[in-house]
Structure formats: C-alpha cells, structure tokens
C-alpha positions as CSV (number, residue, x, y, z in Angstrom):
1,I,-0.9,0.0,-0.4
2,T,-4.4,0.4,1.1
3,G,-6.5,-2.2,2.3
4,E,-6.8,-4.2,5.5
5,S,-5.1,-6.5,7.8
6,V,-6.3,-10.3,7.9
7,D,-6.8,-11.9,11.3
8,T,-4.4,-14.9,11.1
9,K,-2.5,-17.1,13.0
10,A,0.7,-16.5,14.8
11,R,4.1,-17.1,11.9
12,P,7.9,-17.9,12.6
13,V,9.8,-14.2,13.7
14,H,11.5,-15.1,9.7
15,M,8.3,-14.8,8.0
16,E,5.6,-12.1,7.5
17,H,4.1,-10.5,10.3
18,T,1.1,-8.8,8.7
19,I,-1.0,-10.4,5.9
20,L,-2.7,-8.1,3.6
21,K,-6.1,-7.7,2.1
22,P,-5.6,-4.8,-0.5
23,D,-8.5,-2.7,-1.5
24,M,-8.5,-3.9,-5.1
25,T,-8.7,-7.3,-6.8
26,V,-5.4,-9.7,-6.6
27,A,-5.5,-10.1,-10.6
28,D,-5.3,-6.2,-10.4
29,Y,-2.8,-5.8,-7.8
30,F,-0.3,-7.6,-8.4
31,P,0.3,-6.7,-12.0
32,R,0.3,-3.2,-10.5
33,M,3.0,-3.9,-7.9
34,A,5.1,-5.7,-10.3
35,E,4.6,-2.4,-12.6
36,Y,5.5,0.1,-9.6
37,G,8.2,-2.7,-7.5
38,V,8.2,-2.9,-3.8
39,D,10.7,-2.6,-0.9
40,H,11.8,-5.0,1.3
41,H,11.0,-3.0,4.3
42,F,7.3,-0.8,5.1
43,A,5.6,0.5,7.4
44,L,1.6,-0.4,8.6
45,V,-0.2,2.6,9.8
46,H,-3.8,2.3,10.4
47,G,-5.8,4.8,9.4
48,E,-6.4,6.6,6.2
49,W,-3.3,8.7,5.4
50,E,-2.8,8.6,2.1
51,K,-3.5,12.4,1.3
52,D,-1.3,13.7,4.2
53,L,1.6,10.9,2.9
54,H,1.3,12.9,-0.6
55,K,1.6,15.8,1.0
56,V,4.6,15.0,2.8
57,A,6.2,13.3,-0.6
58,T,5.4,16.5,-2.3
59,L,7.3,18.6,0.6
60,L,10.2,16.4,0.3
61,K,10.2,16.5,-3.3
62,M,10.0,12.5,-3.1
63,D,7.6,10.6,-5.9
64,A,4.7,9.0,-4.4
65,V,2.6,6.2,-5.8
66,D,-1.0,4.3,-5.0
67,I,-0.9,0.9,-5.9
68,C,-4.7,0.6,-4.6
69,T,-6.9,3.3,-5.1
70,R,-10.7,3.0,-2.8
71,E,-13.8,2.8,-5.4
72,G,-14.4,6.1,-6.8
73,E,-11.6,7.8,-6.5
74,D,-8.9,8.6,-9.0
75,N,-5.9,6.4,-9.1
76,G,-3.8,9.4,-7.5
77,R,-0.8,6.9,-9.4
78,S,2.2,10.0,-8.6
79,S,2.4,13.2,-7.2
C-alpha cells in the first residue's frame, strides 16, 4: 500500500500508531483491500520502494500485490 502518514494525536499502546492516507480514494481502497486481504502486522517504510520490493519478491518467488497505484502508473497488481 502506498500513501502518506497523517499527523494525528497519540493513541493508546494497543491501537494503531500510524494513520495512513492511501494513494487512492477510500471508496477504491477498501474494495481492493477486501479483495486481497490484509495482514495483522506490517512494515512502514518511508520513501518510494515499490519497484525494489517487487524485485525482491520475484527473487524470493513470492507474490506481491500493489493495493494502491500512483496516478498514471499501471496497476502492477502482481509480480
């Protein structure tokens, strides 16, 4: 998922620590997220690493799905 971290108030330790604004509308985001599913744990990385992550996934023979795409890019939904 690509997007940006939103500045927000601190939350209790058992809640989310990062609020993400995805690189697509929420109306498009949630159906895509529901289609592919989500994991409980994730890594948050600053920067544009999508292409590198797809290369690593290919080398490790892992599937990689882009939930969000930037405007003008193809959807690259799997490697």
